[in-house]
C-alpha positions in Angstrom: -26.1 9.2 0.1 -23.5 7.9 2.3 -20.1 8.3 0.8 -16.5 6.9 1.6 -13.6 9.0 0.2 -10.3 6.5 -0.4 -6.9 7.9 -1.1 -3.7 6.3 -2.2 -0.7 8.1 -0.2 2.5 8.1 -2.1 2.3 10.2 -5.3 -1.3 11.1 -4.4 -2.0 12.7 -1.1 1.6 12.8 0.3 4.4 15.2 -0.9 7.9 14.4 -2.2 8.9 14.5 1.7 6.5 11.6 2.6 4.2 13.9 4.5 0.7 15.5 4.3 1.2 19.0 3.8 0.0 21.4 6.5 -2.6 22.9 4.2 -3.9 19.5 3.3 -3.9 18.5 7.1 -6.0 21.3 8.2 -8.7 21.0 5.1 -9.0 17.3 5.8 -9.7 17.6 9.6 -12.0 20.1 9.0 -14.0 18.2 6.5 -13.6 14.9 8.7 -15.0 17.0 11.7 -18.0 17.9 9.7 -18.9 14.3 8.9 -16.8 13.2 5.9 -15.9 9.7 5.9 -12.2 9.5 4.7 -9.5 6.8 4.8 -6.5 5.5 2.6 -5.3 2.4 0.8 -1.5 2.0 0.6 1.3 -0.4 -0.2 2.8 0.8 3.1 2.7 -0.8 6.5 0.6 0.5 9.5 3.6 2.2 11.2 5.0 3.8 7.9 1.4 5.1 7.2 0.9 6.4 10.4 4.1 8.3 10.1 3.2 9.8 7.0 -0.4 10.8 7.7 0.5 11.9 11.4 -2.1 14.5 12.3 -4.8 13.9 10.3 -8.0 12.4 11.7 -8.6 9.2 10.0 -12.2 8.0 10.6 -12.5 4.8 9.0 -10.4 1.4 8.7 -7.2 1.7 6.3 -6.3 -0.5 3.6 -2.4 -1.5 3.9 0.0 -3.6 1.9 -2.2 -3.0 -1.3 -5.2 -4.8 0.3 -3.4 -7.5 2.1 -4.6 -5.9 5.6 -7.7 -4.1 6.6 -6.7 -2.4 9.7 -8.6 -0.4 12.5 -6.9 3.0 12.8 -8.3 3.7 16.3 -8.2 0.2 18.2 -4.9 -1.1 16.1 -6.8 -4.3 15.4 -6.4 -6.1 12.0 -9.8 -6.5 10.5 -9.2 -8.5 7.6 -5.8 -10.3 6.2 -5.3 -12.2 3.1 -2.3 -14.9 3.6 -0.2 -17.1 1.4 -0.6 -20.8 1.5 2.6 -22.8 2.5 3.0 -23.9 -0.9 2.5 -20.5 -2.5 4.8 -18.9 -0.1 7.7 -21.2 -0.9 7.2 -21.1 -4.7 7.5 -17.3 -4.7 10.5 -17.6 -2.6 12.3 -20.2 -5.1 11.4 -18.0 -8.1 13.1 -14.9 -6.2 16.2 -16.8 -5.1 16.6 -18.2 -8.7 17.3 -14.5 -9.8 19.3 -13.9 -6.8 16.6 -11.7 -5.0 16.5 -11.7 -1.1 13.5 -10.2 -0.2 11.8 -8.7 2.7 9.0 -11.0 4.0 5.9 -9.5 5.8 4.0 -11.7 8.3 3.7 -12.9 11.7 4.8 -15.7 13.7 1.5 -15.5 15.5 -1.3 -13.6 14.1 -1.2 -10.9 16.9 2.4 -9.7 16.3 3.6 -8.5 12.9 7.2 -8.7 11.7 9.3 -8.0 8.7 12.0 -10.5 8.4 15.1 -10.6 6.2 18.3 -12.7 6.0 20.8 -11.2 8.3 24.0 -9.9 6.5 22.6 -10.5 2.9 20.8 -7.6 2.3 20.6 -5.7 -1.0 21.8 -2.2 -1.2 18.0 -0.9 -1.5 16.9 -3.1 1.5 19.6 -1.8 3.5 18.6 1.8 2.7 15.0 0.6 3.6 16.2 -0.8 6.8 18.2 2.5 7.8 15.3 4.6 7.2 13.2 2.4 9.4 15.3 2.1 12.3 13.8 1.6 15.5 10.8 -0.2 13.9 9.8 -3.1 16.4 8.4 -5.2 13.4 12.1 -5.7 11.9 13.6 -9.2 12.6 17.1 -10.1 11.1 16.9 -14.1 11.0 19.8 -16.7 10.0 18.1 -19.0 7.8 15.4 -19.5 5.0 13.0 -21.5 7.3 13.0 -18.7 9.7 12.5 -16.0 7.0 9.3 -18.0 5.9 8.1 -19.4 9.3 4.3 -18.6 10.2 1.9 -16.3 8.5 2.9 -14.4 5.3 1.0 -12.1 3.4 3.3 -10.0 1.4 6.9 -10.0 0.0 8.9 -6.5 -0.9 11.7 -6.7 -3.2 14.2 -3.7 -3.7 16.8 -3.7 -6.3 18.0 -2.9 -9.9 15.3 -2.9 -12.7 16.9 -5.8 -14.9 17.0 -8.3 -11.9 13.8 -7.8 -10.5 12.2 -7.8 -13.9 13.3 -11.2 -14.8 11.5 -12.5 -11.7 8.4 -10.4 -12.4 7.9 -11.8 -15.8 7.6 -15.2 -14.0 5.3 -14.3 -11.2 3.0 -11.9 -12.9 1.8 -14.8 -15.1 0.8 -17.0 -12.0 -2.9 -16.9 -11.2 -1.9 -17.2 -7.4 -0.7 -14.0 -7.0 -0.8 -10.3 -7.4 2.8 -9.0 -8.6 3.2 -5.2 -8.7 6.6 -3.7 -10.5 7.3 -0.1 -10.5 10.1 2.5 -9.7 10.4 3.4 -6.2 8.8 7.2 -5.8 11.9 8.6 -4.1 14.9 6.7 -5.2 16.2 5.2 -8.5 15.6 1.4 -7.5 12.7 -0.7 -8.5 10.3 -2.2 -6.0 8.5 -5.5 -6.6 5.8 -6.5 -4.3 3.9 -9.8 -4.2 0.7 -10.7 -2.6 -1.8 -13.6 -2.7 -4.5 -12.8 -5.6 -7.0 -11.7 -3.2 -5.1 -9.1 -1.7 -6.0 -6.1 -3.9 -7.2 -2.6 -3.3 -10.2 -3.2 -5.2 -11.4 -6.3 -2.8 -10.4 -4.3 0.2 -12.5 -1.5 -0.9 -15.4 -3.9 -1.5 -14.8 -5.2 2.0 -14.9 -1.6 3.4 -18.0 -0.8 1.5 -20.1 -3.5 3.1 -18.6 -3.1 6.6 -19.2 0.6 6.7 -22.5 0.5 5.1 -21.7 3.2 2.4 -23.5 3.6 -0.8 -20.8 5.3 -2.9 -17.1 5.2 -2.8 -14.7 8.1 -4.6 -11.2 7.2 -4.6 -7.8 9.1 -5.7 -4.8 7.5 -7.0 -1.6 7.9 -9.2 -0.2 4.6 -10.7 -0.5 0.9 -11.4 -1.5 -0.3 -7.7 -4.5 2.0 -8.0 -5.8 0.8 -11.1 -8.2 -2.2 -9.8 -9.4 0.2 -7.1 -10.5 2.5 -10.0 -12.4 -0.4 -11.4 -14.8 -0.6 -8.4 -15.5 3.0 -7.4 -18.0 5.1 -8.3 -15.9 8.0 -9.0 -11.9 7.8 -9.4 -9.8 10.9 -9.8 -6.2 10.9 -10.8 -3.8 13.4 -9.8 -2.0 15.6 -12.4 1.3 13.7 -11.9 -0.4 10.3 -12.4 0.5 7.8 -15.1 -1.4 8.7 -18.4 -3.0 5.6 -18.9 -4.5 5.8 -15.3 -5.9 9.3 -16.1 -7.8 7.7 -19.0 -9.6 5.7 -16.6 -10.3 8.3 -14.3 -13.6 10.2 -14.0 -11.6 13.2 -14.0 -7.9 14.6 -13.3 -7.1 17.0 -10.4 -4.2 18.9 -9.0 -0.7 17.7 -8.5 0.1 15.8 -5.1 2.5 18.6 -4.4 0.1 21.4 -4.8 -2.6 19.6 -2.4 -4.9 18.1 -5.1 -6.8 15.7 -2.9 -7.5 18.1 -0.3 -8.6 20.9 -2.7 -10.9 18.6 -4.6 -12.5 17.5 -1.4 -13.0 20.8 -0.2 -14.9 22.0 -3.4 -16.8 18.5 -3.7 -17.2 16.6 -0.6 -20.3 18.2 0.0 -19.9 18.6 3.9 
């Protein structure tokens, strides 16, 4: 049976240092070299994800922005993208502005050139830290107006800030059937993140698309928190790492080792069958 293995990154495959450990990298590359089909599904962008998994020989298209993009890891080609309509993107932005939230806006003025736009000089503390950590990223674009911020194609809003502020907007957007709105604490800081995508941009739908594109009969996935839940629903087997949310463990086929202890790589070494 042709099987695809799909892992979340943060809190699942990656350590707290936001990297793949040397142990996991060596084991994964050996299994991939022997024929294992392996990829990841993450909220990260291509650049951020590539930095985190550097040295791992990913051999399938990757899922980015929680399902907003499917990307060819080798050719750097976007294979599938889910975009906001004009009315939808302006409605999201109006709700955020009502609550004093200025987001990072992920999209492109033209489809071939991705950008991450923000209003210059009006960044929150959390967004400033995000920008500092990604200094040199050619996608970052400081703009001067809301019209520039929302120009072109948009597939993802990222908001970073205190829980109370973001939660107010989340309690509005989460009930709107046009959107997927994920709200959670940032893995490595005290800030909270809110991520908003079009309704069809889910890890589950992206996994379905990969299954068809790659002609696989079985998908096995790994995860740790809320943005992995829908992916668990469409995979034949799903495994939660030991540090996962308790409710996700209840949905899982089984519970494996901690992300800090190479849980994914050790499970694959024992069970991938290559």
